[in-house]
DSSP file (Angstrom, degrees, kcal/mol; ACC not computed):
  #  RESIDUE AA STRUCTURE BP1 BP2  ACC     N-H-->O    O-->H-N    N-H-->O    O-->H-N    TCO  KAPPA ALPHA  PHI   PSI    X-CA   Y-CA   Z-CA
    1    1 A X              0   0    0      0, 0.0     2,-0.2     0, 0.0    58,-0.1   0.000 360.0 360.0 360.0 147.0   22.2  -14.2    0.3
    2    2 A X  E     -A   58   0A   0     56,-0.8    56,-1.4    85,-0.0     2,-0.3  -0.562 360.0-112.5-102.9 169.2   19.1  -13.1   -1.5
    3    3 A X  E     -AB  57  86A   0     83,-0.7    83,-2.4    54,-0.2     2,-0.3  -0.760  34.1-173.0 -96.9 146.0   16.6  -10.2   -0.8
    4    4 A X  E     -AB  56  85A   0     52,-2.7    52,-2.7    -2,-0.3     2,-0.5  -0.926  25.1-119.7-133.3 160.1   13.1  -11.1    0.3
    5    5 A X  E     -A   55   0A   0     79,-0.7    72,-2.6    72,-0.3     2,-0.5  -0.881  26.7-156.3-100.5 131.6   10.0   -9.1    0.9
    6    6 A X  E     -AC  54  76A   0     48,-3.1    48,-1.7    -2,-0.5     2,-0.6  -0.932   7.0-145.2-109.8 128.5    8.6   -9.2    4.4
    7    7 A X  E     -AC  53  75A   0     68,-2.4    67,-2.7    -2,-0.5    68,-1.8  -0.826  24.6-160.7 -82.2 115.1    5.0   -8.5    5.1
    8    8 A X  E     - C   0  73A   0     44,-2.5    65,-0.2    -2,-0.6     5,-0.1  -0.471  24.2 -94.6 -97.3 169.3    4.7   -6.7    8.5
    9    9 A X    >   -     0   0    0     63,-2.6     3,-2.0     3,-0.3    43,-0.1  -0.449  68.5 -66.4 -73.3 159.1    1.8   -6.2   10.8
   10   10 A X  T 3  S-     0   0    0      1,-0.3    -1,-0.2    -2,-0.1    41,-0.0  -0.207 117.1  -7.2 -56.9 129.6   -0.1   -3.0   10.4
   11   11 A X  T 3  S+     0   0    0      1,-0.1    -1,-0.3    -3,-0.1     4,-0.1   0.704 107.3 104.6  66.1  19.3    2.0    0.1   11.2
   12   12 A X    <>  +     0   0    0     -3,-2.0     4,-2.3    60,-0.2    -3,-0.3  -0.106  30.1 118.6-128.6  36.0    4.9   -2.0   12.6
   13   13 A X  H  > S+     0   0    0      2,-0.2     4,-2.8     1,-0.2     5,-0.2   0.957  84.3  45.8 -64.1 -48.1    7.6   -1.7    9.7
   14   14 A X  H  > S+     0   0    0      1,-0.2     4,-2.8     2,-0.2     5,-0.2   0.924 111.2  50.2 -67.2 -39.9   10.0   -0.1   12.1
   15   15 A X  H  > S+     0   0    0      1,-0.2     4,-2.1     2,-0.2    -1,-0.2   0.946 113.8  45.7 -65.1 -44.8    9.4   -2.6   14.9
   16   16 A X  H  X S+     0   0    0     -4,-2.3     4,-2.7    56,-0.3     5,-0.2   0.923 111.9  52.0 -62.0 -42.2   10.0   -5.5   12.5
   17   17 A X  H  X S+     0   0    0     -4,-2.8     4,-2.3     1,-0.2    -1,-0.2   0.921 110.4  47.8 -62.0 -43.0   13.0   -3.8   11.1
   18   18 A X  H  X S+     0   0    0     -4,-2.8     4,-1.8    -5,-0.2    -1,-0.2   0.924 112.1  48.4 -62.4 -40.8   14.5   -3.3   14.6
   19   19 A X  H  X S+     0   0    0     -4,-2.1     4,-1.0    52,-0.3    -2,-0.2   0.876 112.0  51.2 -70.4 -39.8   13.8   -7.0   15.7
   20   20 A X  H  <>S+     0   0    0     -4,-2.7     5,-2.5     1,-0.2     4,-0.3   0.874 105.0  54.8 -66.1 -33.8   15.4   -8.2   12.4
   21   21 A X  H ><5S+     0   0    0     -4,-2.3     3,-2.0     1,-0.2    -2,-0.2   0.922 102.7  56.8 -65.5 -40.9   18.4   -6.2   13.0
   22   22 A X  H 3<5S+     0   0    0     -4,-1.8    -1,-0.2     1,-0.3    -2,-0.2   0.760 104.7  55.7 -61.2 -23.3   18.8   -7.8   16.4
   23   23 A X  T 3<5S-     0   0    0     -4,-1.0    -1,-0.3    -3,-0.3    -2,-0.2   0.526 122.1-108.1 -78.1  -7.3   18.8  -11.1   14.5
   24   24 A X  T < 5S+     0   0    0     -3,-2.0     2,-0.4    -4,-0.3    -3,-0.2   0.674  70.7 144.8  89.2  16.9   21.6  -10.0   12.4
   25   25 A X      < -     0   0    0     -5,-2.5     2,-0.4    -6,-0.1    -1,-0.3  -0.766  50.1-127.0 -98.7 139.2   19.5   -9.6    9.3
   26   26 A X  E     -D   57   0A   0     31,-1.3    31,-2.9    -2,-0.4     2,-0.3  -0.695  37.0-174.7 -80.4 125.1   20.2   -6.9    6.7
   27   27 A X  E     -D   56   0A   0     -2,-0.4     2,-0.3    29,-0.2    29,-0.2  -0.874  21.1-165.1-126.9 155.9   17.0   -4.8    6.1
   28   28 A X  E     +D   55   0A   0     27,-2.9    27,-2.1    -2,-0.3     2,-0.5  -0.910   9.7 172.9-144.5 118.6   15.9   -2.0    3.9
   29   29 A X        -     0   0    0     -2,-0.3    25,-0.1    25,-0.2    -2,-0.0  -0.813  25.0-149.3-119.3  87.5   12.7   -0.1    4.5
   30   30 A X        -     0   0    0     -2,-0.5    19,-3.4    18,-0.1    20,-0.5  -0.293  17.5-158.0 -68.7 146.9   12.7    2.8    2.0
   31   31 A X  E     -E   48   0B   0     70,-0.3    72,-2.8    17,-0.3     2,-0.3  -0.860  12.6-155.7-123.6 151.4   10.9    5.9    3.2
   32   32 A X  E     -Ef  47 103B   0     15,-2.9    15,-2.4    -2,-0.3     2,-0.5  -0.926  21.1-124.4-123.8 158.6    9.3    9.0    1.8
   33   33 A X  E     -E   46   0B   0     70,-0.6     2,-0.4    -2,-0.3    72,-0.3  -0.857  33.0-178.4-101.1 127.8    8.7   12.4    3.4
   34   34 A X  E     -E   45   0B   0     11,-3.0    11,-3.5    -2,-0.5     2,-0.6  -0.965  27.0-132.8-126.2 142.4    5.2   13.6    3.5
   35   35 A X  E     +E   44   0B   0     -2,-0.4     2,-0.3     9,-0.2     9,-0.2  -0.868  35.4 175.5 -91.2 122.3    3.4   16.8    4.7
   36   36 A X  E     -E   43   0B   0      7,-3.3     7,-3.2    -2,-0.6     2,-0.7  -0.949  34.8-119.1-129.4 149.2    0.4   15.8    6.8
   37   37 A X  E     +E   42   0B   0     -2,-0.3     2,-0.5     5,-0.2     5,-0.2  -0.771  37.0 175.9 -84.5 116.9   -2.1   17.9    8.8
   38   38 A X  E >   -E   41   0B   0      3,-3.3     3,-1.0    -2,-0.7    -2,-0.0  -0.981  69.9 -16.8-122.5 114.3   -1.8   16.8   12.5
   39   39 A X  T 3  S-     0   0    0     -2,-0.5    -1,-0.1     1,-0.3     3,-0.1   0.884 127.7 -53.5  57.5  46.2   -3.9   18.6   15.0
   40   40 A X  T 3  S+     0   0    0      1,-0.2     2,-0.4    -3,-0.0    -1,-0.3   0.734 120.2 104.4  64.5  24.4   -4.4   21.5   12.7
   41   41 A X  E <  S-E   38   0B   0     -3,-1.0    -3,-3.3    -5,-0.0     2,-0.5  -0.999  72.8-122.8-135.2 136.8   -0.7   22.0   12.0
   42   42 A X  E     +E   37   0B   0     -2,-0.4     2,-0.3    -5,-0.2    -5,-0.2  -0.647  37.2 178.9 -74.8 123.9    1.2   20.9    8.9
   43   43 A X  E     -E   36   0B   0     -7,-3.2    -7,-3.3    -2,-0.5     2,-0.5  -0.947  28.0-129.2-128.4 150.5    4.0   18.6    9.9
   44   44 A X  E     +E   35   0B   0     -2,-0.3     2,-0.3    -9,-0.2    -9,-0.2  -0.776  35.3 179.1 -93.8 134.9    6.6   16.8    7.7
   45   45 A X  E     -E   34   0B   0    -11,-3.5   -11,-3.0    -2,-0.5     2,-0.4  -0.952  27.3-131.1-130.1 156.1    6.7   13.0    8.5
   46   46 A X  E     +E   33   0B   0     -2,-0.3     2,-0.3   -13,-0.2   -13,-0.2  -0.884  34.3 169.3-101.2 142.0    8.7   10.1    7.3
   47   47 A X  E     -E   32   0B   0    -15,-2.4   -15,-2.9    -2,-0.4     4,-0.0  -0.983  41.1 -80.2-145.9 154.8    6.7    7.1    6.4
   48   48 A X  E     -E   31   0B   0     -2,-0.3     3,-0.4   -17,-0.2   -17,-0.3  -0.329  26.3-140.9 -59.5 139.0    7.4    3.8    4.5
   49   49 A X  S    S+     0   0    0    -19,-3.4     2,-0.5     1,-0.3   -18,-0.1   0.819 103.4  34.2 -66.3 -33.8    7.4    3.9    0.8
   50   50 A X  S >  S-     0   0    0    -20,-0.5     3,-2.2     3,-0.3    -1,-0.3  -0.788  93.2-142.8-123.4  90.3    5.6    0.6    0.8
   51   51 A X  T 3  S+     0   0    0     -2,-0.5     3,-0.1    -3,-0.4   -41,-0.1  -0.254  83.4  16.6 -58.3 127.5    3.3    0.5    3.8
   52   52 A X  T 3  S+     0   0    0      1,-0.3   -44,-2.5   -43,-0.1     2,-0.4   0.514 113.9  82.5  94.1   8.2    3.3   -3.0    5.4
   53   53 A X  E <   +A    7   0A   0     -3,-2.2    -3,-0.3   -46,-0.2     2,-0.3  -0.990  44.0 171.3-144.8 152.2    6.3   -4.3    3.7
   54   54 A X  E     -A    6   0A   0    -48,-1.7   -48,-3.1    -2,-0.4     2,-0.4  -0.892  30.9-118.0-142.9 170.8   10.1   -4.1    4.1
   55   55 A X  E     -AD   5  28A   0    -27,-2.1   -27,-2.9    -2,-0.3     2,-0.4  -0.912  28.5-171.5-116.1 143.9   13.0   -6.0    2.3
   56   56 A X  E     -AD   4  27A   0    -52,-2.7   -52,-2.7    -2,-0.4     2,-0.6  -0.996  17.9-145.6-136.8 143.7   15.4   -8.3    4.1
   57   57 A X  E     +AD   3  26A   0    -31,-2.9   -31,-1.3    -2,-0.4     2,-0.3  -0.946  44.5 128.6-108.4 113.2   18.5  -10.1    3.1
   58   58 A X  E     -A    2   0A   0    -56,-1.4   -56,-0.8    -2,-0.6     2,-0.6  -0.980  59.4 -95.8-156.4 166.2   18.9  -13.4    4.7
   59   59 A X     >  -     0   0    0     -2,-0.3     4,-2.9     1,-0.2     5,-0.4  -0.817  25.7-154.5 -92.9 123.6   19.6  -17.2    4.2
   60   60 A X  H  > S+     0   0    0     -2,-0.6     4,-1.1     1,-0.2     5,-0.3   0.867  92.1  55.8 -55.6 -42.7   16.4  -19.1    4.1
   61   61 A X  H  4 S+     0   0    0      1,-0.2    -1,-0.2     2,-0.1     4,-0.1   0.889 120.9  25.4 -61.5 -45.1   18.0  -22.3    5.2
   62   62 A X  H  4 S+     0   0    0      1,-0.1     4,-0.2     2,-0.1    -2,-0.2   0.848 132.9  25.5 -92.8 -32.1   19.4  -20.7    8.5
   63   63 A X  H  X S+     0   0    0     -4,-2.9     4,-1.9     1,-0.1     5,-0.2   0.424  84.6  98.8-121.5  -1.1   17.2  -17.8    9.4
   64   64 A X  H  X S+     0   0    0     -4,-1.1     4,-2.3    -5,-0.4     5,-0.2   0.886  87.2  48.7 -56.7 -46.1   13.7  -18.3    7.9
   65   65 A X  H  > S+     0   0    0     -5,-0.3     4,-1.6     1,-0.2    -1,-0.2   0.925 111.6  48.5 -68.4 -46.4   12.1  -19.6   11.1
   66   66 A X  H  4 S+     0   0    0     -4,-0.2    -1,-0.2     1,-0.2    -2,-0.2   0.827 112.4  49.2 -70.6 -26.5   13.5  -16.8   13.3
   67   67 A X  H >< S+     0   0    0     -4,-1.9     3,-1.8     2,-0.2    -2,-0.2   0.949 106.9  54.1 -72.9 -45.4   12.3  -14.1   10.8
   68   68 A X  H 3< S+     0   0    0     -4,-2.3    -2,-0.2     1,-0.3    -1,-0.2   0.859 115.5  41.0 -56.8 -37.8    8.8  -15.5   10.5
   69   69 A X  T 3< S+     0   0    0     -4,-1.6    -1,-0.3    -5,-0.2     2,-0.3   0.220  87.7 122.2-104.1  16.2    8.4  -15.4   14.4
   70   70 A X  S X  S-     0   0    0     -3,-1.8     3,-2.2     1,-0.1   -50,-0.1  -0.568  76.3 -96.0 -69.3 135.2   10.1  -11.9   14.8
   71   71 A X  T 3  S+     0   0    0     -2,-0.3   -52,-0.3     1,-0.3   -51,-0.2  -0.305 111.1  21.9 -52.2 127.9    8.0   -9.3   16.5
   72   72 A X  T 3  S+     0   0    0      1,-0.3   -63,-2.6   -53,-0.1     2,-0.4   0.150  95.7 117.1 100.5 -18.6    6.3   -7.1   14.0
   73   73 A X  E <   -C    8   0A   0     -3,-2.2    -1,-0.3   -65,-0.2   -65,-0.3  -0.688  37.1-179.3 -85.9 133.8    6.5   -9.7   11.1
   74   74 A X  E     -     0   0A   0    -67,-2.7     2,-0.3     1,-0.4   -66,-0.2   0.848  64.9 -45.9 -87.6 -54.0    3.3  -11.0    9.6
   75   75 A X  E     -C    7   0A   0    -68,-1.8   -68,-2.4   -66,-0.0     2,-0.5  -0.972  52.5 -96.4-170.1 168.2    5.0  -13.4    7.0
   76   76 A X  E     -C    6   0A   0     -2,-0.3   -70,-0.2   -70,-0.2     2,-0.1  -0.882  51.1-110.1 -94.1 127.2    7.6  -13.6    4.4
   77   77 A X        +     0   0    0    -72,-2.6     7,-2.2    -2,-0.5     2,-0.3  -0.368  50.6 171.1 -61.8 132.5    6.1  -13.0    0.9
   78   78 A X  E     -H   83   0C   0      5,-0.3     2,-0.6    -2,-0.1     5,-0.3  -0.956  38.8-137.4-139.0 157.5    6.1  -16.3   -1.0
   79   79 A X  E >  S-H   82   0C   0      3,-2.0     3,-1.1    -2,-0.3     2,-0.4  -0.944  85.6 -34.5-107.7 102.3    4.7  -17.7   -4.2
   80   80 A X  T 3  S-     0   0    0     -2,-0.6     4,-0.1     1,-0.2    -2,-0.1  -0.661 124.5 -31.4  75.2-133.6    3.4  -21.2   -3.2
   81   81 A X  T 3  S+     0   0    0     -2,-0.4     2,-0.5     2,-0.1    -1,-0.2   0.545 121.9  87.7 -95.5  -5.8    5.7  -22.6   -0.5
   82   82 A X  E <  S-H   79   0C   0     -3,-1.1    -3,-2.0     1,-0.0     2,-0.1  -0.817  82.9-117.4 -97.5 127.4    8.9  -20.9   -1.7
   83   83 A X  E     -H   78   0C   0     -2,-0.5     2,-0.4    -5,-0.3    -5,-0.3  -0.425  36.7-112.5 -61.7 136.2    9.7  -17.3   -0.5
   84   84 A X        -     0   0    0     -7,-2.2   -79,-0.7   -79,-0.2     2,-0.4  -0.573  26.0-136.2 -77.1 125.3    9.8  -14.9   -3.4
   85   85 A X  E     -B    4   0A   0     -2,-0.4     2,-0.5   -81,-0.1   -81,-0.2  -0.616  10.1-142.9 -85.3 134.2   13.2  -13.5   -4.2
   86   86 A X  E     -B    3   0A   0    -83,-2.4   -83,-0.7    -2,-0.4     2,-0.2  -0.843  28.2-110.9 -96.5 130.3   13.5   -9.7   -4.9
   87   87 A X    >>  -     0   0    0     -2,-0.5     4,-1.3     1,-0.2     3,-1.0  -0.362  15.8-136.4 -58.3 123.8   15.9   -8.9   -7.5
   88   88 A X  H 3> S+     0   0    0      1,-0.3     4,-2.4     2,-0.2     5,-0.2   0.822 103.0  63.7 -57.3 -27.0   18.9   -7.1   -6.1
   89   89 A X  H 3> S+     0   0    0      1,-0.2     4,-2.2     2,-0.2    -1,-0.3   0.908  98.8  54.8 -63.6 -36.4   18.8   -4.6   -9.0
   90   90 A X  H <> S+     0   0    0     -3,-1.0     4,-2.0     1,-0.2    -1,-0.2   0.897 109.1  46.7 -59.5 -37.5   15.4   -3.4   -7.8
   91   91 A X  H  X S+     0   0    0     -4,-1.3     4,-2.7     2,-0.2    -1,-0.2   0.929 112.7  51.0 -68.7 -42.5   16.8   -2.7   -4.4
   92   92 A X  H  X S+     0   0    0     -4,-2.4     4,-1.9     1,-0.2    -2,-0.2   0.873 110.0  49.4 -58.9 -38.7   19.8   -0.9   -6.1
   93   93 A X  H  X S+     0   0    0     -4,-2.2     4,-0.9     2,-0.2    -1,-0.2   0.881 111.3  48.6 -74.2 -37.3   17.4    1.2   -8.2
   94   94 A X  H  < S+     0   0    0     -4,-2.0     3,-0.5     1,-0.2    -2,-0.2   0.902 112.7  49.1 -68.5 -41.4   15.3    2.2   -5.2
   95   95 A X  H >< S+     0   0    0     -4,-2.7     3,-1.3     1,-0.2    -2,-0.2   0.849 105.2  57.0 -62.0 -33.9   18.5    3.1   -3.3
   96   96 A X  H 3< S+     0   0    0     -4,-1.9    -1,-0.2     1,-0.2    -2,-0.2   0.761 104.0  53.7 -71.7 -22.9   19.8    5.2   -6.1
   97   97 A X  T 3< S+     0   0    0     -4,-0.9     7,-0.9    -3,-0.5     2,-0.4   0.420  89.1 103.8 -89.2   2.9   16.7    7.3   -6.0
   98   98 A X  E <   -G  103   0B   0     -3,-1.3     2,-0.4     5,-0.2     5,-0.3  -0.695  45.5-178.8 -92.5 138.1   17.1    8.1   -2.4
   99   99 A X  E >  S-G  102   0B   0      3,-2.6     3,-1.3    -2,-0.4    -2,-0.0  -1.000  72.3  -2.2-132.7 132.6   18.5   11.5   -1.1
  100  100 A X  T 3  S-     0   0    0     -2,-0.4    -1,-0.1     1,-0.2     3,-0.1   0.883 131.7 -54.7  53.9  46.7   19.0   12.2    2.7
  101  101 A X  T 3  S+     0   0    0      1,-0.2   -70,-0.3    -3,-0.1     2,-0.3   0.555 123.5  73.8  79.2   9.0   17.6    8.8    3.7
  102  102 A X  E <  S- G   0  99B   0     -3,-1.3    -3,-2.6   -72,-0.1     2,-0.5  -0.926  80.7-105.3-146.5 171.7   14.2    9.1    1.9
  103  103 A X  E     -fG  32  98B   0    -72,-2.8     2,-0.6    -2,-0.3   -70,-0.6  -0.887  30.7-134.7 -99.0 125.5   12.8    8.9   -1.7
  104  104 A X        -     0   0    0     -7,-0.9     2,-0.3    -2,-0.5   -72,-0.1  -0.763  15.2-155.2 -92.4 120.4   11.8   12.2   -3.2
  105  105 A X        -     0   0    0     -2,-0.6   -72,-0.0   -72,-0.3   -73,-0.0  -0.687  30.4-105.2 -86.4 143.0    8.3   12.0   -4.9
  106  106 A X        -     0   0    0     -2,-0.3     3,-0.1     1,-0.1    -1,-0.1  -0.272  39.9-104.5 -68.6 156.6    7.9   14.6   -7.6
  107  107 A X        -     0   0    0      1,-0.2    -1,-0.1     2,-0.1     2,-0.1  -0.319  51.1 -74.8 -77.6 168.0    5.6   17.5   -6.7
  108  108 A X        -     0   0    0      1,-0.1    -1,-0.2     2,-0.0    25,-0.0  -0.351  33.9-153.9 -64.0 136.8    2.1   17.7   -8.1
  109  109 A X  S    S+     0   0    0     -3,-0.1     2,-0.3    -2,-0.1    -1,-0.1   0.518  71.7  67.5 -89.1  -5.7    1.9   18.7  -11.7
  110  110 A X        -     0   0    0     52,-0.0     2,-0.3     4,-0.0    23,-0.1  -0.851  68.0-144.0-115.1 149.0   -1.6   20.2  -11.6
  111  111 A X    >   -     0   0    0     -2,-0.3     3,-1.9    21,-0.1    19,-0.2  -0.830  36.7 -91.4-109.4 149.8   -2.9   23.2   -9.9
  112  112 A X  T 3  S+     0   0    0     -2,-0.3    19,-0.2     1,-0.2     3,-0.1  -0.378 114.3  23.3 -59.8 133.3   -6.3   23.4   -8.3
  113  113 A X  T 3  S+     0   0    0     17,-3.2     2,-0.3     1,-0.3    -1,-0.2   0.429  90.6 138.1  91.4  -2.7   -8.9   24.8  -10.8
  114  114 A X    <   -     0   0    0     -3,-1.9    16,-2.6    16,-0.4    -1,-0.3  -0.593  56.3-121.2 -77.6 134.5   -6.8   23.7  -13.9
  115  115 A X  E     +I  129   0D   0     -2,-0.3    48,-1.5    14,-0.2     2,-0.3  -0.569  38.9 174.4 -73.6 135.1   -8.6   22.2  -16.8
  116  116 A X  E     -IJ 128 162D   0     12,-3.1    12,-2.8    -2,-0.3     2,-0.4  -0.857  23.6-137.7-131.6 168.0   -7.5   18.7  -17.6
  117  117 A X  E     -IJ 127 161D   0     44,-2.3    44,-2.0    -2,-0.3     2,-0.6  -0.984  22.3-122.3-126.2 141.9   -8.6   15.9  -20.0
  118  118 A X  E     + J   0 160D   0      8,-2.3     7,-3.8    -2,-0.4    42,-0.3  -0.738  29.3 179.1 -85.1 122.9   -8.8   12.2  -19.0
  119  119 A X        +     0   0    0     40,-3.4     2,-0.3    -2,-0.6    41,-0.2   0.279  58.4  37.4-108.2   6.5   -6.7   10.3  -21.4
  120  120 A X  S    S+     0   0    0     39,-0.8     3,-0.4     3,-0.1    -1,-0.1  -0.998  89.7  28.8-156.8 151.5   -7.0    6.7  -20.2
  121  121 A X  S >  S-     0   0    0     -2,-0.3     3,-1.6     1,-0.2    -3,-0.0  -0.336 104.6 -40.0  89.9-172.6   -9.8    4.4  -18.8
  122  122 A X  T 3  S+     0   0    0      1,-0.3    -1,-0.2    -2,-0.1     0, 0.0   0.682 134.1  54.2 -72.1 -14.2  -13.5    4.3  -19.2
  123  123 A X  T >  S+     0   0    0     -3,-0.4     3,-2.2     3,-0.1    -5,-0.3   0.016  78.5 160.0 -98.6  27.0  -13.8    8.1  -19.1
  124  124 A X  T <   +     0   0    0     -3,-1.6    -5,-0.2     1,-0.2     3,-0.1  -0.257  62.8  14.8 -55.2 129.2  -11.4    8.7  -21.8
  125  125 A X  T 3  S+     0   0    0     -7,-3.8    -1,-0.2     1,-0.3     2,-0.2   0.223  88.6 134.6  92.0 -13.4  -11.7   12.0  -23.5
  126  126 A X    <   -     0   0    0     -3,-2.2    -8,-2.3    -8,-0.2    -1,-0.3  -0.529  51.8-130.7 -77.2 138.2  -13.9   13.7  -20.9
  127  127 A X  E     +I  117   0D   0     18,-0.3    18,-1.7    -2,-0.2     2,-0.3  -0.595  36.9 159.7 -81.3 143.5  -12.9   17.2  -19.9
  128  128 A X  E     -IK 116 144D   0    -12,-2.8   -12,-3.1    -2,-0.2     2,-0.5  -0.905  37.9-106.4-151.2 178.6  -12.7   18.0  -16.1
  129  129 A X  E     -IK 115 143D   0     14,-1.7    14,-3.0    -2,-0.3     2,-0.2  -0.988  30.8-124.4-117.8 122.6  -11.2   20.4  -13.5
  130  130 A X  E     + K   0 142D   0    -16,-2.6   -17,-3.2    -2,-0.5   -16,-0.4  -0.469  33.1 171.4 -59.4 119.6   -8.4   19.4  -11.3
  131  131 A X  E     -     0   0D   0     10,-2.8     2,-0.3     1,-0.3    11,-0.2   0.864  55.7 -39.7 -98.7 -55.1   -9.4   19.9   -7.6
  132  132 A X  E     - K   0 141D   0      9,-1.3     9,-3.5   -20,-0.1    -1,-0.3  -0.983  48.2-109.0-167.3 160.2   -6.6   18.3   -5.6
  133  133 A X  E     - K   0 140D   0     -2,-0.3     2,-0.5     7,-0.3     7,-0.2  -0.633  39.0-115.7 -89.8 152.3   -4.2   15.4   -5.3
  134  134 A X    >   -     0   0    0      5,-2.1     3,-1.2    -2,-0.2     5,-0.4  -0.830  34.6-112.4 -89.7 126.6   -4.7   12.8   -2.6
  135  135 A X  T 3  S+     0   0    0     -2,-0.5     3,-0.1     1,-0.2  -101,-0.0  -0.308  96.6  14.4 -66.7 136.8   -2.0   12.8    0.0
  136  136 A X  T 3  S+     0   0    0      1,-0.3     2,-0.3    -2,-0.1    -1,-0.2   0.644 117.7  71.3  79.3  19.2    0.2    9.7    0.0
  137  137 A X  S <  S-     0   0    0     -3,-1.2    -1,-0.3     2,-0.2    -3,-0.0  -0.923  83.0-117.2-153.8 175.0   -1.0    8.4   -3.4
  138  138 A X  S    S+     0   0    0     -2,-0.3    19,-3.2    -3,-0.1    20,-0.3  -0.127  81.0 109.6-106.7  26.6   -0.7    9.1   -7.1
  139  139 A X  E     - L   0 156D   0     -5,-0.4    -5,-2.1    17,-0.3     2,-0.3  -0.661  49.2-160.4-106.0 160.3   -4.6    9.7   -7.3
  140  140 A X  E     -KL 133 155D   0     15,-2.7    15,-1.9    -7,-0.2     2,-0.7  -0.974  18.6-127.6-140.7 156.0   -6.4   13.0   -7.8
  141  141 A X  E     +KL 132 154D   0     -9,-3.5   -10,-2.8    -2,-0.3    -9,-1.3  -0.903  35.4 178.7-101.8 120.6   -9.9   14.4   -7.2
  142  142 A X  E     -KL 130 153D   0     11,-3.0    11,-2.8    -2,-0.7     2,-0.6  -0.870  27.9-129.4-117.4 157.6  -11.4   16.0  -10.4
  143  143 A X  E     -KL 129 152D   0    -14,-3.0   -14,-1.7    -2,-0.3     9,-0.2  -0.916  25.6-139.4-105.0 112.0  -14.6   17.7  -11.2
  144  144 A X  E     -KL 128 151D   0      7,-3.6     2,-0.7    -2,-0.6     7,-0.6  -0.453   7.5-149.8 -72.2 142.2  -16.2   16.3  -14.3
  145  145 A X  E     + L   0 150D   0    -18,-1.7   -18,-0.3     5,-0.2     2,-0.2  -0.926  30.6 155.3-111.9 105.9  -17.9   18.7  -16.6
  146  146 A X        -     0   0    0      3,-1.4   -20,-0.0    -2,-0.7   -18,-0.0  -0.582  55.2 -92.8-116.5-178.7  -20.8   17.2  -18.5
  147  147 A X  S    S+     0   0    0     -2,-0.2     3,-0.1     1,-0.1    -1,-0.0   0.922 115.7  20.8 -67.1 -45.4  -23.9   18.6  -20.1
  148  148 A X  S    S+     0   0    0      1,-0.1     2,-0.3    -3,-0.0    -1,-0.1   0.701 124.2   5.5-102.9 -19.8  -26.3   18.3  -17.2
  149  149 A X        -     0   0    0      2,-0.0    -3,-1.4     0, 0.0     2,-0.4  -0.951  58.6-119.4-156.8 172.6  -24.3   18.0  -14.0
  150  150 A X  E     -L  145   0D   0     -2,-0.3     2,-0.4    -5,-0.2    -5,-0.2  -0.978  27.6-174.0-121.3 137.5  -20.9   18.1  -12.3
  151  151 A X  E     -L  144   0D   0     -7,-0.6    -7,-3.6    -2,-0.4     2,-0.4  -0.990  22.5-130.4-132.4 140.0  -19.5   15.1  -10.4
  152  152 A X  E     +L  143   0D   0     -2,-0.4     2,-0.4    -9,-0.2    -9,-0.2  -0.695  32.7 178.7 -86.2 138.5  -16.3   14.7   -8.3
  153  153 A X  E     -L  142   0D   0    -11,-2.8   -11,-3.0    -2,-0.4     2,-0.5  -0.991  25.5-133.7-136.1 148.2  -14.3   11.6   -9.3
  154  154 A X  E     +L  141   0D   0     -2,-0.4     2,-0.3   -13,-0.2   -13,-0.2  -0.928  36.3 166.4-105.5 124.0  -11.0   10.1   -8.1
  155  155 A X  E     -L  140   0D   0    -15,-1.9   -15,-2.7    -2,-0.5     2,-0.2  -0.867  43.4 -89.1-130.0 166.4   -8.6    9.1  -10.8
  156  156 A X  E >   -L  139   0D   0     -2,-0.3     3,-1.2   -17,-0.2   -17,-0.3  -0.529  34.8-134.9 -67.6 133.9   -5.0    8.1  -11.3
  157  157 A X  G >  S+     0   0    0    -19,-3.2     3,-0.8     1,-0.2    -1,-0.1   0.685 104.7  64.1 -69.5 -10.6   -3.0   11.2  -12.0
  158  158 A X  G 3  S+     0   0    0    -20,-0.3    -1,-0.2     1,-0.2   -39,-0.1   0.757  93.7  64.6 -71.3 -24.0   -1.3    9.4  -14.8
  159  159 A X  G <  S+     0   0    0     -3,-1.2   -40,-3.4   -41,-0.1   -39,-0.8   0.512  95.0  66.4 -74.3  -6.7   -4.6    9.3  -16.4
  160  160 A X  E <   -J  118   0D   0     -3,-0.8     2,-0.3   -42,-0.3   -42,-0.2  -0.907  56.9-173.2-124.2 148.6   -5.1   13.0  -16.9
  161  161 A X  E     -J  117   0D   0    -44,-2.0   -44,-2.3    -2,-0.3     2,-0.1  -0.865  34.5 -91.3-132.2 162.5   -3.2   15.6  -19.0
  162  162 A X  E      J  116   0D   0     -2,-0.3   -46,-0.2   -46,-0.2   -52,-0.0  -0.383 360.0 360.0 -73.3 152.5   -3.4   19.4  -19.2
  163  163 A X              0   0    0    -48,-1.5   -47,-0.1    -2,-0.1    -1,-0.1   0.458 360.0 360.0 -93.5 360.0   -5.7   21.0  -21.7
């Protein structure tokens, strides 16, 4: 049996996963641990690594129809009319990076107020000040330093380096 990507309805990854388990389908929904501010308190939450998606291993000939109509499932990801097969090696790589049932993302490499330089994209070479990382993404808010003004810009963290 092959692995396939399942597109779920918004915020129903766990509902879809539970319903697919009832159908006897092997699923994999990798999770990350995130600290979020909820009601003015910092709480640690588990959330899907790929929001809106999970992986399922099933036989297309026998189980496709029941999977498409399972509660929480929007569709099986496909290219054309054929469901897209996910390489089992990719699933193994994701599983190998899991510790304690979740994937550990590296901590931020920049501190607020730290000078940085943009090394990629249309603003290549511009110096800025790191303000904060955006939760749940690999993007950051930086303050551009130019001759006449300062502007806040959101960029990919991979596009900036320490000065």
